[in-house]
A tleap script that builds the chain and sets N, CA, C and O, in Angstrom:
source leaprc.protein.ff14SB
mol = sequence {
  NMET LEU SER THR GLY SER ARG HIE PRO ILE
  GLN VAL GLU ARG GLN GLU GLU GLY ALA GLN
  ALA TYR TRP LYS THR PHE TRP ASP ASN ASP
  ASP ILE PHE TYR GLY HIE VAL LEU GLY PHE
  LYS GLY LEU GLU ARG SER VAL ILE ILE LEU
  ALA LEU ASN GLU SER THR PRO ARG GLU ARG
  SER ARG GLU ARG LEU TYR VAL GLY LEU SER
  ARG ALA ARG GLU GLN LEU VAL VAL CYS GLY
  ASP PRO GLU PHE VAL ARG GLN VAL GLY GLY
  PRO GLU LEU ALA SER ARG LEU LYS CLEU
}
set mol.1.N position { 150.780 -41.964 9.672 }
set mol.1.CA position { 151.104 -42.710 10.856 }
set mol.1.C position { 152.590 -43.033 10.765 }
set mol.1.O position { 153.035 -43.715 9.842 }
set mol.2.N position { 153.331 -42.547 11.712 }
set mol.2.CA position { 154.770 -42.790 11.735 }
set mol.2.C position { 155.135 -43.679 12.911 }
set mol.2.O position { 154.564 -43.558 13.995 }
set mol.3.N position { 156.075 -44.557 12.693 }
set mol.3.CA position { 156.553 -45.425 13.764 }
set mol.3.C position { 158.015 -45.107 14.059 }
set mol.3.O position { 158.749 -44.630 13.193 }
set mol.4.N position { 158.419 -45.377 15.288 }
set mol.4.CA position { 159.801 -45.137 15.689 }
set mol.4.C position { 160.628 -46.413 15.688 }
set mol.4.O position { 161.853 -46.358 15.581 }
set mol.5.N position { 159.980 -47.541 15.804 }
set mol.5.CA position { 160.673 -48.835 15.838 }
set mol.5.C position { 160.509 -49.552 14.505 }
set mol.5.O position { 160.921 -49.045 13.462 }
set mol.6.N position { 159.915 -50.714 14.548 }
set mol.6.CA position { 159.724 -51.470 13.310 }
set mol.6.C position { 158.651 -50.816 12.452 }
set mol.6.O position { 157.766 -50.125 12.956 }
set mol.7.N position { 158.746 -51.045 11.149 }
set mol.7.CA position { 157.772 -50.482 10.220 }
set mol.7.C position { 156.415 -51.155 10.396 }
set mol.7.O position { 156.338 -52.342 10.714 }
set mol.8.N position { 155.352 -50.394 10.189 }
set mol.8.CA position { 153.991 -50.922 10.256 }
set mol.8.C position { 153.813 -51.933 9.119 }
set mol.8.O position { 154.349 -51.722 8.031 }
set mol.9.N position { 153.073 -53.025 9.344 }
set mol.9.CA position { 152.867 -54.024 8.286 }
set mol.9.C position { 152.297 -53.443 6.990 }
set mol.9.O position { 152.628 -53.925 5.907 }
set mol.10.N position { 151.459 -52.430 7.081 }
set mol.10.CA position { 150.923 -51.825 5.857 }
set mol.10.C position { 152.023 -51.082 5.103 }
set mol.10.O position { 152.036 -51.087 3.872 }
set mol.11.N position { 152.932 -50.451 5.813 }
set mol.11.CA position { 154.061 -49.806 5.153 }
set mol.11.C position { 154.894 -50.840 4.415 }
set mol.11.O position { 155.275 -50.624 3.264 }
set mol.12.N position { 155.177 -51.948 5.059 }
set mol.12.CA position { 155.967 -53.011 4.438 }
set mol.12.C position { 155.269 -53.500 3.163 }
set mol.12.O position { 155.901 -53.664 2.120 }
set mol.13.N position { 153.971 -53.725 3.264 }
set mol.13.CA position { 153.187 -54.198 2.117 }
set mol.13.C position { 153.239 -53.198 0.959 }
set mol.13.O position { 153.452 -53.583 -0.190 }
set mol.14.N position { 153.046 -51.926 1.264 }
set mol.14.CA position { 153.048 -50.903 0.213 }
set mol.14.C position { 154.420 -50.739 -0.412 }
set mol.14.O position { 154.519 -50.497 -1.615 }
set mol.15.N position { 155.473 -50.864 0.370 }
set mol.15.CA position { 156.821 -50.744 -0.178 }
set mol.15.C position { 157.154 -51.917 -1.096 }
set mol.15.O position { 157.937 -51.777 -2.035 }
set mol.16.N position { 156.559 -53.061 -0.820 }
set mol.16.CA position { 156.775 -54.217 -1.697 }
set mol.16.C position { 156.164 -54.002 -3.076 }
set mol.16.O position { 156.571 -54.646 -4.042 }
set mol.17.N position { 155.180 -53.091 -3.175 }
set mol.17.CA position { 154.553 -52.771 -4.451 }
set mol.17.C position { 155.411 -51.821 -5.279 }
set mol.17.O position { 155.110 -51.567 -6.446 }
set mol.18.N position { 156.466 -51.301 -4.688 }
set mol.18.CA position { 157.375 -50.399 -5.391 }
set mol.18.C position { 157.321 -48.995 -4.830 }
set mol.18.O position { 156.334 -48.588 -4.217 }
set mol.19.N position { 158.400 -48.261 -5.048 }
set mol.19.CA position { 158.540 -46.918 -4.491 }
set mol.19.C position { 157.465 -45.973 -5.005 }
set mol.19.O position { 156.943 -45.165 -4.236 }
set mol.20.N position { 157.127 -46.051 -6.266 }
set mol.20.CA position { 156.132 -45.137 -6.823 }
set mol.20.C position { 154.767 -45.341 -6.173 }
set mol.20.O position { 154.098 -44.368 -5.823 }
set mol.21.N position { 154.354 -46.578 -6.012 }
set mol.21.CA position { 153.065 -46.876 -5.380 }
set mol.21.C position { 153.075 -46.457 -3.913 }
set mol.21.O position { 152.085 -45.932 -3.404 }
set mol.22.N position { 154.186 -46.691 -3.247 }
set mol.22.CA position { 154.296 -46.327 -1.836 }
set mol.22.C position { 154.170 -44.815 -1.661 }
set mol.22.O position { 153.352 -44.361 -0.861 }
set mol.23.N position { 154.960 -44.025 -2.390 }
set mol.23.CA position { 154.958 -42.576 -2.209 }
set mol.23.C position { 153.703 -41.923 -2.758 }
set mol.23.O position { 153.389 -40.792 -2.388 }
set mol.24.N position { 152.980 -42.607 -3.627 }
set mol.24.CA position { 151.703 -42.070 -4.113 }
set mol.24.C position { 150.749 -41.851 -2.943 }
set mol.24.O position { 149.983 -40.887 -2.951 }
set mol.25.N position { 150.781 -42.716 -1.949 }
set mol.25.CA position { 149.890 -42.574 -0.791 }
set mol.25.C position { 150.258 -41.360 0.064 }
set mol.25.O position { 149.428 -40.878 0.836 }
set mol.26.N position { 151.489 -40.862 -0.063 }
set mol.26.CA position { 151.873 -39.656 0.674 }
set mol.26.C position { 151.058 -38.457 0.192 }
set mol.26.O position { 150.677 -37.599 0.988 }
set mol.27.N position { 150.795 -38.403 -1.104 }
set mol.27.CA position { 150.082 -37.270 -1.698 }
set mol.27.C position { 148.570 -37.454 -1.679 }
set mol.27.O position { 147.836 -36.518 -1.998 }
set mol.28.N position { 148.093 -38.625 -1.315 }
set mol.28.CA position { 146.663 -38.916 -1.299 }
set mol.28.C position { 146.073 -38.446 0.033 }
set mol.28.O position { 146.339 -39.039 1.078 }
set mol.29.N position { 145.285 -37.394 -0.009 }
set mol.29.CA position { 144.701 -36.849 1.223 }
set mol.29.C position { 143.576 -37.696 1.782 }
set mol.29.O position { 143.112 -37.440 2.893 }
set mol.30.N position { 143.122 -38.701 1.040 }
set mol.30.CA position { 142.030 -39.555 1.501 }
set mol.30.C position { 142.525 -40.885 2.062 }
set mol.30.O position { 141.718 -41.754 2.393 }
set mol.31.N position { 143.829 -41.050 2.172 }
set mol.31.CA position { 144.391 -42.304 2.651 }
set mol.31.C position { 145.411 -42.019 3.740 }
set mol.31.O position { 145.931 -40.909 3.852 }
set mol.32.N position { 145.680 -43.017 4.520 }
set mol.32.CA position { 146.695 -42.908 5.571 }
set mol.32.C position { 148.049 -43.242 4.960 }
set mol.32.O position { 148.193 -44.240 4.255 }
set mol.33.N position { 149.037 -42.401 5.236 }
set mol.33.CA position { 150.401 -42.684 4.828 }
set mol.33.C position { 151.112 -43.327 6.007 }
set mol.33.O position { 151.089 -42.791 7.115 }
set mol.34.N position { 151.740 -44.463 5.778 }
set mol.34.CA position { 152.482 -45.179 6.816 }
set mol.34.C position { 153.964 -45.030 6.531 }
set mol.34.O position { 154.426 -45.329 5.430 }
set mol.35.N position { 154.712 -44.565 7.529 }
set mol.35.CA position { 156.140 -44.396 7.332 }
set mol.35.C position { 156.907 -44.572 8.623 }
set mol.35.O position { 156.332 -44.696 9.705 }
set mol.36.N position { 158.206 -44.578 8.485 }
set mol.36.CA position { 159.119 -44.635 9.625 }
set mol.36.C position { 159.706 -43.241 9.789 }
set mol.36.O position { 159.988 -42.571 8.796 }
set mol.37.N position { 159.891 -42.800 11.008 }
set mol.37.CA position { 160.345 -41.429 11.248 }
set mol.37.C position { 161.669 -41.125 10.551 }
set mol.37.O position { 161.853 -40.006 10.070 }
set mol.38.N position { 162.586 -42.067 10.481 }
set mol.38.CA position { 163.880 -41.780 9.867 }
set mol.38.C position { 163.774 -41.603 8.357 }
set mol.38.O position { 164.665 -41.008 7.751 }
set mol.39.N position { 162.724 -42.094 7.743 }
set mol.39.CA position { 162.488 -41.871 6.318 }
set mol.39.C position { 161.591 -40.672 6.065 }
set mol.39.O position { 161.244 -40.386 4.919 }
set mol.40.N position { 161.214 -39.973 7.119 }
set mol.40.CA position { 160.252 -38.880 7.024 }
set mol.40.C position { 160.872 -37.539 7.392 }
set mol.40.O position { 160.161 -36.544 7.528 }
set mol.41.N position { 162.184 -37.503 7.553 }
set mol.41.CA position { 162.867 -36.253 7.889 }
set mol.41.C position { 162.617 -35.230 6.787 }
set mol.41.O position { 162.733 -35.532 5.599 }
set mol.42.N position { 162.271 -34.012 7.206 }
set mol.42.CA position { 162.031 -32.937 6.254 }
set mol.42.C position { 160.632 -32.942 5.657 }
set mol.42.O position { 160.280 -32.032 4.908 }
set mol.43.N position { 159.834 -33.946 5.973 }
set mol.43.CA position { 158.469 -34.033 5.460 }
set mol.43.C position { 157.484 -33.698 6.569 }
set mol.43.O position { 157.802 -33.805 7.753 }
set mol.44.N position { 156.295 -33.295 6.174 }
set mol.44.CA position { 155.251 -32.958 7.141 }
set mol.44.C position { 153.909 -33.451 6.637 }
set mol.44.O position { 153.726 -33.699 5.445 }
set mol.45.N position { 152.981 -33.588 7.558 }
set mol.45.CA position { 151.566 -33.834 7.251 }
set mol.45.C position { 150.755 -32.992 8.226 }
set mol.45.O position { 151.258 -32.584 9.272 }
set mol.46.N position { 149.505 -32.736 7.881 }
set mol.46.CA position { 148.645 -31.954 8.768 }
set mol.46.C position { 148.482 -32.649 10.108 }
set mol.46.O position { 148.575 -32.016 11.160 }
set mol.47.N position { 148.238 -33.951 10.068 }
set mol.47.CA position { 148.034 -34.741 11.282 }
set mol.47.C position { 149.024 -35.897 11.280 }
set mol.47.O position { 149.197 -36.580 10.271 }
set mol.48.N position { 149.662 -36.103 12.405 }
set mol.48.CA position { 150.587 -37.233 12.563 }
set mol.48.C position { 150.157 -38.045 13.774 }
set mol.48.O position { 149.915 -37.507 14.855 }
set mol.49.N position { 150.069 -39.347 13.566 }
set mol.49.CA position { 149.939 -40.291 14.675 }
set mol.49.C position { 151.322 -40.912 14.823 }
set mol.49.O position { 151.809 -41.584 13.915 }
set mol.50.N position { 151.938 -40.687 15.951 }
set mol.50.CA position { 153.290 -41.183 16.192 }
set mol.50.C position { 153.212 -42.407 17.089 }
set mol.50.O position { 152.837 -42.310 18.257 }
set mol.51.N position { 153.565 -43.547 16.541 }
set mol.51.CA position { 153.563 -44.803 17.290 }
set mol.51.C position { 154.960 -45.055 17.842 }
set mol.51.O position { 155.902 -45.315 17.093 }
set mol.52.N position { 155.078 -44.973 19.157 }
set mol.52.CA position { 156.351 -45.255 19.821 }
set mol.52.C position { 156.415 -46.764 20.038 }
set mol.52.O position { 156.101 -47.261 21.120 }
set mol.53.N position { 156.820 -47.473 19.016 }
set mol.53.CA position { 156.781 -48.937 19.072 }
set mol.53.C position { 158.160 -49.551 19.287 }
set mol.53.O position { 158.484 -50.597 18.725 }
set mol.54.N position { 158.952 -48.891 20.101 }
set mol.54.CA position { 160.221 -49.456 20.569 }
set mol.54.C position { 160.000 -49.901 22.009 }
set mol.54.O position { 159.433 -49.153 22.805 }
set mol.55.N position { 160.431 -51.082 22.346 }
set mol.55.CA position { 160.207 -51.572 23.706 }
set mol.55.C position { 161.249 -51.043 24.691 }
set mol.55.O position { 160.942 -50.827 25.864 }
set mol.56.N position { 162.457 -50.840 24.227 }
set mol.56.CA position { 163.512 -50.282 25.071 }
set mol.56.C position { 164.285 -49.248 24.257 }
set mol.56.O position { 164.384 -49.372 23.036 }
set mol.57.N position { 164.826 -48.243 24.912 }
set mol.57.CA position { 165.623 -47.239 24.193 }
set mol.57.C position { 166.814 -47.888 23.492 }
set mol.57.O position { 167.484 -48.765 24.035 }
set mol.58.N position { 167.050 -47.424 22.263 }
set mol.58.CA position { 168.167 -47.916 21.455 }
set mol.58.C position { 168.953 -46.728 20.922 }
set mol.58.O position { 168.609 -45.570 21.161 }
set mol.59.N position { 170.009 -47.045 20.200 }
set mol.59.CA position { 170.763 -45.994 19.532 }
set mol.59.C position { 169.803 -45.236 18.611 }
set mol.59.O position { 169.018 -45.859 17.896 }
set mol.60.N position { 169.852 -43.952 18.619 }
set mol.60.CA position { 169.026 -43.046 17.808 }
set mol.60.C position { 167.571 -42.948 18.281 }
set mol.60.O position { 166.760 -42.327 17.595 }
set mol.61.N position { 167.213 -43.533 19.421 }
set mol.61.CA position { 165.835 -43.420 19.915 }
set mol.61.C position { 165.449 -41.967 20.157 }
set mol.61.O position { 164.333 -41.556 19.838 }
set mol.62.N position { 166.362 -41.195 20.717 }
set mol.62.CA position { 166.076 -39.786 20.981 }
set mol.62.C position { 165.833 -39.036 19.669 }
set mol.62.O position { 164.898 -38.242 19.564 }
set mol.63.N position { 166.666 -39.290 18.690 }
set mol.63.CA position { 166.492 -38.668 17.368 }
set mol.63.C position { 165.146 -39.062 16.765 }
set mol.63.O position { 164.425 -38.213 16.240 }
set mol.64.N position { 164.811 -40.335 16.840 }
set mol.64.CA position { 163.542 -40.822 16.285 }
set mol.64.C position { 162.357 -40.142 16.957 }
set mol.64.O position { 161.397 -39.750 16.294 }
set mol.65.N position { 162.432 -40.005 18.273 }
set mol.65.CA position { 161.352 -39.361 19.009 }
set mol.65.C position { 161.187 -37.910 18.566 }
set mol.65.O position { 160.075 -37.474 18.267 }
set mol.66.N position { 162.273 -37.170 18.522 }
set mol.66.CA position { 162.183 -35.754 18.179 }
set mol.66.C position { 161.788 -35.524 16.727 }
set mol.66.O position { 161.053 -34.580 16.437 }
set mol.67.N position { 162.251 -36.351 15.820 }
set mol.67.CA position { 161.808 -36.231 14.427 }
set mol.67.C position { 160.301 -36.466 14.354 }
set mol.67.O position { 159.586 -35.700 13.709 }
set mol.68.N position { 159.821 -37.507 15.003 }
set mol.68.CA position { 158.393 -37.809 14.980 }
set mol.68.C position { 157.547 -36.713 15.583 }
set mol.68.O position { 156.461 -36.416 15.085 }
set mol.69.N position { 158.036 -36.106 16.657 }
set mol.69.CA position { 157.278 -35.045 17.326 }
set mol.69.C position { 157.204 -33.766 16.503 }
set mol.69.O position { 156.346 -32.921 16.760 }
set mol.70.N position { 158.075 -33.610 15.533 }
set mol.70.CA position { 158.144 -32.343 14.790 }
set mol.70.C position { 157.578 -32.423 13.371 }
set mol.70.O position { 157.797 -31.506 12.580 }
set mol.71.N position { 156.866 -33.483 13.033 }
set mol.71.CA position { 156.373 -33.644 11.659 }
set mol.71.C position { 154.951 -33.158 11.434 }
set mol.71.O position { 154.540 -33.006 10.284 }
set mol.72.N position { 154.190 -32.910 12.485 }
set mol.72.CA position { 152.781 -32.507 12.346 }
set mol.72.C position { 152.664 -30.994 12.212 }
set mol.72.O position { 153.289 -30.246 12.963 }
set mol.73.N position { 151.854 -30.549 11.245 }
set mol.73.CA position { 151.603 -29.114 11.084 }
set mol.73.C position { 150.463 -28.647 11.981 }
set mol.73.O position { 150.497 -27.523 12.482 }
set mol.74.N position { 149.446 -29.496 12.194 }
set mol.74.CA position { 148.267 -29.063 12.935 }
set mol.74.C position { 147.966 -29.908 14.173 }
set mol.74.O position { 147.619 -29.360 15.219 }
set mol.75.N position { 148.091 -31.210 14.075 }
set mol.75.CA position { 147.728 -32.072 15.203 }
set mol.75.C position { 148.687 -33.251 15.301 }
set mol.75.O position { 149.048 -33.872 14.301 }
set mol.76.N position { 149.087 -33.539 16.532 }
set mol.76.CA position { 149.978 -34.658 16.818 }
set mol.76.C position { 149.329 -35.545 17.866 }
set mol.76.O position { 148.881 -35.066 18.908 }
set mol.77.N position { 149.281 -36.838 17.587 }
set mol.77.CA position { 148.787 -37.831 18.541 }
set mol.77.C position { 149.949 -38.786 18.801 }
set mol.77.O position { 150.469 -39.403 17.872 }
set mol.78.N position { 150.352 -38.905 20.052 }
set mol.78.CA position { 151.466 -39.783 20.420 }
set mol.78.C position { 150.897 -41.002 21.126 }
set mol.78.O position { 150.170 -40.878 22.112 }
set mol.79.N position { 151.229 -42.177 20.616 }
set mol.79.CA position { 150.775 -43.441 21.198 }
set mol.79.C position { 151.993 -44.233 21.653 }
set mol.79.O position { 152.903 -44.493 20.865 }
set mol.80.N position { 152.006 -44.607 22.903 }
set mol.80.CA position { 153.120 -45.397 23.401 }
set mol.80.C position { 153.247 -45.282 24.905 }
set mol.80.O position { 152.426 -44.652 25.573 }
set mol.81.N position { 154.274 -45.892 25.413 }
set mol.81.CA position { 154.532 -45.949 26.844 }
set mol.81.C position { 155.089 -44.614 27.342 }
set mol.81.O position { 156.153 -44.194 26.887 }
set mol.82.N position { 154.401 -43.938 28.264 }
set mol.82.CA position { 154.916 -42.674 28.803 }
set mol.82.C position { 156.306 -42.811 29.428 }
set mol.82.O position { 157.100 -41.871 29.394 }
set mol.83.N position { 156.591 -43.963 29.990 }
set mol.83.CA position { 157.915 -44.174 30.594 }
set mol.83.C position { 159.006 -44.147 29.528 }
set mol.83.O position { 160.115 -43.680 29.789 }
set mol.84.N position { 158.705 -44.634 28.348 }
set mol.84.CA position { 159.659 -44.583 27.236 }
set mol.84.C position { 159.976 -43.122 26.902 }
set mol.84.O position { 161.135 -42.776 26.673 }
set mol.85.N position { 158.957 -42.272 26.872 }
set mol.85.CA position { 159.163 -40.847 26.590 }
set mol.85.C position { 160.038 -40.234 27.673 }
set mol.85.O position { 160.942 -39.457 27.365 }
set mol.86.N position { 159.790 -40.564 28.927 }
set mol.86.CA position { 160.611 -40.036 30.029 }
set mol.86.C position { 162.066 -40.480 29.905 }
set mol.86.O position { 162.981 -39.682 30.102 }
set mol.87.N position { 162.275 -41.750 29.579 }
set mol.87.CA position { 163.637 -42.281 29.454 }
set mol.87.C position { 164.382 -41.636 28.295 }
set mol.87.O position { 165.552 -41.277 28.429 }
set mol.88.N position { 163.719 -41.490 27.176 }
set mol.88.CA position { 164.383 -41.023 25.955 }
set mol.88.C position { 164.390 -39.501 25.845 }
set mol.88.O position { 165.412 -38.907 25.502 }
set mol.89.N position { 163.264 -38.877 26.133 }
set mol.89.CA position { 163.140 -37.432 25.954 }
set mol.89.C position { 163.335 -36.623 27.215 }
set mol.89.O position { 163.549 -35.413 27.152 }
set mol.90.N position { 163.264 -37.280 28.362 }
set mol.90.CA position { 163.453 -36.595 29.627 }
set mol.90.C position { 162.146 -36.150 30.262 }
set mol.90.O position { 161.106 -36.122 29.603 }
set mol.91.N position { 162.199 -35.802 31.542 }
set mol.91.CA position { 160.987 -35.441 32.277 }
set mol.91.C position { 160.319 -34.168 31.771 }
set mol.91.O position { 159.095 -34.054 31.833 }
set mol.92.N position { 161.102 -33.202 31.269 }
set mol.92.CA position { 160.504 -31.966 30.783 }
set mol.92.C position { 159.619 -32.236 29.562 }
set mol.92.O position { 158.513 -31.704 29.464 }
set mol.93.N position { 160.108 -33.059 28.638 }
set mol.93.CA position { 159.292 -33.403 27.469 }
set mol.93.C position { 158.033 -34.142 27.890 }
set mol.93.O position { 156.942 -33.848 27.403 }
set mol.94.N position { 158.185 -35.099 28.791 }
set mol.94.CA position { 157.020 -35.849 29.274 }
set mol.94.C position { 155.998 -34.899 29.894 }
set mol.94.O position { 154.794 -35.074 29.711 }
set mol.95.N position { 156.470 -33.912 30.615 }
set mol.95.CA position { 155.581 -32.928 31.227 }
set mol.95.C position { 154.863 -32.093 30.176 }
set mol.95.O position { 153.667 -31.826 30.292 }
set mol.96.N position { 155.600 -31.686 29.154 }
set mol.96.CA position { 154.990 -30.879 28.078 }
set mol.96.C position { 153.932 -31.690 27.316 }
set mol.96.O position { 152.948 -31.135 26.828 }
set mol.97.N position { 154.143 -32.982 27.222 }
set mol.97.CA position { 153.181 -33.852 26.549 }
set mol.97.C position { 152.060 -34.281 27.503 }
set mol.97.O position { 151.155 -35.022 27.121 }
set mol.98.N position { 152.138 -33.803 28.745 }
set mol.98.CA position { 151.150 -34.099 29.788 }
set mol.98.C position { 151.045 -35.600 30.073 }
set mol.98.O position { 149.957 -36.168 30.160 }
set mol.99.N position { 152.228 -36.219 30.214 }
set mol.99.CA position { 152.291 -37.656 30.526 }
set mol.99.C position { 152.542 -37.867 32.001 }
set mol.99.O position { 152.627 -39.007 32.456 }
savepdb mol mol.pdb
quit
């Protein structure tokens, strides 16, 4: 589960346990890995749930959106405001995502 805005509370909790404990969940196929898109560049998972949890477009919002959209190998689920996708990614992207 990747977020584009603030980190998920479970991610924050796991990071407080230390980097080794946090990244161990990345390799665990039986657990959900929680991360932020900017810390997930170059990484992939079979399934990604992308939480668009920014209320208004900010600096790097477009980058965050595109990084999040490109991390899934098999299935991508996008959760968030369709209008945010239109504002940040444009109408063509919104159309491709069937929003």
